[in-house]
Every structure is written in structure tokens, then in C-alpha cells.
N, C-alpha and C positions, 0 to 999 in steps of 0.2 A: 056221609058220616064224618065228623071231624071238621066240617067246613065252617069257618068263622065268618059271619056276616058283619061288615062294618056298619055302625049306626050312622044316621044322617048327621048327627051332632059331630061325630068325628070327622066326617067329610067336610063339614062347614069350617071346623077349626083348621083343617089342612088348607082349605081354600083361602081363609083369612091370613094364615101364616105366609102362604105363598105370595099373596097380594102385598103384605107388609114388606117382605124381602124384596120384591120387585120395585116398590116405591122407594125403598132405601137405596137400592142400586141406581135408580134413575136420578135421585137427588144427588148422590155422590158424583155421578157422571156430569151433571150440570155444574157442579162446583169445581171439580178437578180438571175437566177438559180446558176451560179458559186459562186456568193456572198453568197447565202444561203448554198451551200455545204461547203464553207469556214467557215461560221459561225458555222455550225454543227460539222465539223471535226477538225477545227483549224489546218489543215494540208495543206500547199501550194502544196505539191506533189500530194496529192489526188485530190485537186481542179484542178490542171493543167491537170492531166490524164482525169478527167471527162470532162473538157472543150475541150480537144483535141478529145475525143471520140464523143462528141456532134457535133463538127464541121467537123469531118473527112468525113462524107458522102457528105457534101456541097463542100468541097475542091475537092474531087475525081470527083464529077459530073461536077463541073465547068471547069475541065480540058477538058472535051469532048464537052462542049457547045460553 
């Protein structure tokens, strides 16, 4: 008695909201991290190598998908 059951629609909305927040965080991470490395090292070559190393697995995996 008094137990409230969540609808499937509510669960889907929460799932989509969580996915959107996660994607936003991942995008911010990919933008800010190279800028942070550039700020620390003041070297574009090091920043470029780091950026390439971070994105290399994504590029390789996307070839096969």
C-alpha cells in the first residue's frame, strides 16, 4: 500500500538524460584536456602528440565499425 511504481517512460527519460550528461562530459574532457596540457607545457608539439594519442584508439575502432 502506498508503493509508487515508476512508468517505463520515466525510466527512459532518466536513461536519455544520463546519456546526454555523459556525452557532454566526454566532449568537455576532449576539449579541455589538450588545452590544459598546452597550458602546462607551453609546447604545441607535445600537445599535438598527446591529442593524437588520446584520439588514436577512437580513430582505429571507427574504421571497423
